[in-house]
Structure formats: C-alpha cells, structure tokens
N, C-alpha and C positions, 0 to 999 in steps of 0.2 A: 789563749784568748784573754782578753782584758776588757773591762768595761768602764766607761766614764759617764758621769752625769753632768748636765749643764743647766743653768737657771739664769734668765735674764728678764728684766723689767725696765720700761721706759715710760715716761710721763706723756700724756696726750696733749697736744696744743692745737688750737684752731689755725687754719691756713697752711699747714706744713704738708708735705707729701707723705703718704703712708706706704712704707715698704715692709712687706713680711714674705719671708721665704724667697727673697729675690725677685718679688712680684709687686709692682705698683698697684695699689688698690684705691679706687675712687672712694673718698670719704671726706668729711668736713673737717677732720683733724688728722694730724700726723704725729709721729713719734719724735721726741726731743732727744738728741744725742749728739756726741762729738762727730761720729760718722753718720751714715744714713739712718742709723737707729733701728736697724732690722733686728728686732728682738729674737725671732726665730733663728736666724743665722747665727746670732751671737750666742745662744744656748747651745747650738750644735757644735760651734767652734769650742766652747768650753769643754763640752763632752768629749770631743775628739781628743783635745789636748790633754785632758784629765786621764783619759784611758791609757795614753802613752806616757803619763807623768811628766808632761813638758809645761807644766804651769797652767796659766789661764790667759785668757784674751787680753786682759789689762796689762800683763807682762810683756806681751808680744807687740800690742798695739795701744800704748799708753794714751790716755785722752789729753794728755799734756803735749803731745807731739803734733805740731801743726801738719805733718805729713799726712795724717789720718783725718783731718778735718773735712767732713762731707764725703768721705771715701764710700764707694759702693761695697757693701758687706760682701758681695760675691768675691771681691778681690781678696778679702780677709779668709773666706772659706777656702778659696783655692790655695792660700798660703798655708793654712792650718793643715790642709790635705798633704801638702809637699812637705811640711815638718814631720807629720806621722809617718809618711813614707820614707823620709831620710832616717827616721829612727828604727826602720825595719818593720812597720805595720801597714796594713790595709784595712779598709772599712769592710766589716761583715754586713752590718745593718745599722739603720738610723731609726728610732722611734721618737716622736715629738709631739708636744700637745701646746697649742696657743690658747691662752685664756683671754677673751675679749667679749664684752656684752655687745658691742657693735663696731664695725660692721659684720654682718654675717660672712664667714670665711669659707664655707663649704664650696661655693662655687669657683673659688680659686684654688683649692687645694690640688687638683690635678696638674695645674701649671707650676705651682710651688715644687711639687715633687719633682717634676720633669726639669725644671729649672735647676734645682740643687743637684739633681742626679747628673745632669750635663756638666755642670761645674766640677763635679767630683769625678766625672768619668766612669760612673758606675750605673748599673741598670737601675730603672725607676723602682723595681720590685724591692730593692733594698732601702728605700726611703719612705718612711710613714710620717705622715702629718694628720694630726686630728686637731679638732677645734672645739672649744666648750665655752659656754657663758658661766658665770658664777650666780646666776639667778638674782641678778642686781645686788649681790652681796660683795663687800670689800671694794677696793680702789677700781678693780676691773669692772665690777658691776655698776659702780657709779660713773663709769666712763672717765676715770682720771688717767688711766694708763692701761697698758697690756703687758701680760707676761708670757713667758714660754718656758717649757722644760723640755729637755732631750736626754736620751740615753744613746750612747753609741758603743757597739761592740766592735773591737778590732782583733785581728789575728796576725801572728807573725808571717811576714812574707817568705 
C-alpha cells in the first residue's frame, strides 16, 4: 500500500463558472485556471500521482500547453487513474477537504462523490469529500480563492 497527498488552490473571479469535484455549482464567482480550475479534482490527481511516485499534475498537464486550455478536469482525473493503473496500482480510497467560505458545498457533496467515483470506476464508498469554511480567516475566508486537500491510498493490483 502507498499513500499520496495533494493540495491545490485557485483564485476566485466574478462571472466565471465554478467547478468543484466535477460538478458545476451556481455562484457569482468561479475559479481561475488554465483548465476548468477544479481545485478538488486537481488535489486528488496530485495525491494519486504522488502515491504512485509519478510526479504531479503540472508535469503531466502543463499550463503552458494549449491542449489543456479550458479542459474538463474529469478528463485529467481519468488520465491520472489510467497512469496509476499502468504503474500497477488501484485506488483503495480517497479522502478530501475543500476550504471555501462560500458557496455552501454540503448540498453538492453527494453528487461530487458520485461523479468522481463514476469517472474512476470505483464505488462511491471509496470517495470522501468534506467541506469547511475558515471562519472568515485567510484568502478562503475573504473569498479570494478556494483550496482543497486530498489523501489517496493505493494498493498494488
């Protein structure tokens, strides 16, 4: 068994779509990034890659490559899953936390979990998503951005 951690952060900007965990969430602001800026999926990708010692998301999907401009992060998640599979590993479980003052994410968590489980071809019971605020502290609390952390446990196939 091997474990990997991931962390990602993106800045919020008015008028952009907000994607978290593969789910579009209605909000006045969205995350800025080269792809769709799905902070949760990016953290999970980094955790998966790290667990298998395959580098990080920036190595595999550089923000200088126009092929990834605006790409749906679910595509990146599926690709990372294939990479760890090719290296001889499978996902045991994922635990993740999104830090955002607003919008409230609790109502969206079941769909996030199911969406990512479907992309990965694993049971929803293996995907945990939690959400927290920072009690108005830091960049998340000031609603300047959103961060996410993830831990992924993998096992040899």
